[in-house]
N, C-alpha and C positions, 0 to 999 in steps of 0.2 A: 328351164326356159332360157332362151338366148335373147339378150337385149343388145340391140345395135343402134348406135348413134352415128349418123352421117355428119361428118365435119365439113366436107367439101364434095360437091357434085358438079364438076366441070364437064365440058363437052368430051374430053378425052380421058379423064381420071376421076376416081372416087377415093376419098379417104374416110375411113370409118373406124369407130371404136366399138369393139364387141366384148360382151361379158356374159358368162353363164351364171345364173343364180345358184346352181348346184356347186360351182367352184368359185368360192369367194376370193381366191388369191390369184386369179389370172385375168388380166385386162389385156386385150390384143388390139394393136393398132395395125390396120391393114390398108394397103394401097392397091387399087385395082386399075388396070388399063382397059379402057373400053374400045372395042373394035366392032363396028356394025352392030350385031345383035348378041355378042357374047362379051364376057369379062374375063380377064386374066390377072391373077394376083401377081404383083411384081415385088411386093415387100410385106413382111410380117414382123412386128416387134412386140415382144411380150413384156408386161409390167405386173408388179404385185400391188401397185397403188393406183387408185383411180385418178388422183390429181396428176401424177407423173404421166400417165397414159394420155390424158387430155392435153396437158402442156406439150407433150411431144407431138400429138396430132395437130395442134394449132401451129406449132413451129413448122411441121411438114407443109401445112397449107400455106403459110407465109412464104416459105422458100419456093413452093410450086408457083405461086402467083408472081413472085419476083422473077423467076426463071421464064415464065411465059410472057412477061412484059419486055424482055430483052429483044 
């Protein structure tokens, strides 16, 4: 079973952390670009630790928000 946690869901971008319960050593942070009715993956980062994955995802969110405020 795949567990997905959405960290950020903006108008143009989605950042999520996914994890499969069958593979305990893979945590994936993905960023998607949204265009009309479809999504395109623009980055994927793999981690072996849940805390590292969530820390990285929250850092991506912070950088994305700062970038959009400029």
